[in-house]
N, C-alpha and C positions, 0 to 999 in steps of 0.2 A: 542430424536428428531425423528420426523416422517421421514420415508423413502422418502416421497414426498418432504419434506423440504430439505433433504440432496441432492437429485437429482437436485432440483431447484438451490441450492447454488453452486453445482459443475458445472452446466451448466453456471451459471452467472460468476463464476471465469474463466471458459474456454473462455467465450465470451469477457472478459476484458483483457486477456493475450496479451502481446506484444512480438514479436520475432525479434531479430536481430542476425545475424551470429550464428544461432542455440541456442541462449541464450533466455530462457523465463524469462520475468519479468512483474511485475504489477506496475502501477503508483498508489501511495497511494490514491490520490484524486479519482481515478476511483473505488476503492474498499472500501473506508471508510464506506459507508452506508451498504455494505454487511457484514461488521464486527460489525455493530451496532452503528456507530458514526455518528450522524446527523451533528455535527459541526466539522469543520476542526481543530479548536483550541484545542479541546479535543483529537482528534485523533493524532495530532502532539506530544502531551505530551507522549502518549503511544509509539510512534515511538522513541522519545528521550530516554525513559526508555529501549526500546529494543536495541538502540545503546549503552547505558551504559552497558547493560548486555553483549553485544558483546565485549566491551573493557575489562570488568571484567573477561571474559573468555579467554583473551589473543588474541582475534581476532582483525584484522584491520577493522575499520568501512567501509573504501572504498572498501573492498572486498565484502561487503554485502549490503550496502546502497549507493545510488548515488543521490545527489541533482541535479535535472534537471529542465528546464523550458519548458513550453508548451504554444503555442498560443491558446487563447480562444476567442470565439465570445462574444462581449459585446453589441451587438445590432446595428441596422442601418448599417449592413454590415461591421462594424469595428471589429478589433481584437486587443487584448492586450496580451502581454507576461505575463504568470503566473509565477512569480519569484520563487515559491517554490513548487516543486513536489519531491516526494521521489520514487526512483526506487528500488523495492525490489524483491528478488527471493522467491521461495517457502519456503525455510528454514526461511527466515526473516518473512514471513507472519505467519508461525507457531509460531514464538517467540512472535509476536504481539498478536496472538490469545490467547496464554497462559497468557499474561499480562491482557488481557480483562477478562479472566475467574477469575482472582484474584480480580477484582473490586467488 
């Protein structure tokens, strides 16, 4: 991978990071395209595999992934609650990336 691509992706990930109480996390829908997934339905399958890997390694899913909702604009000034988002930390993103490389 070219250094320019790496720098671009690093900057994009840093731009998408969320912070609360000094905890960094990313919303899956915000980074799905950065990880090469154009469609949410394909990305959520990989997240589910990462959750399974979490369970298989003796971890608790809730310690690493959190399902959250987010309000999104749907046009005409209206907003709708997006019922399914996944909040992931850096370790969880690495797990998803490894699964992507196996595709």
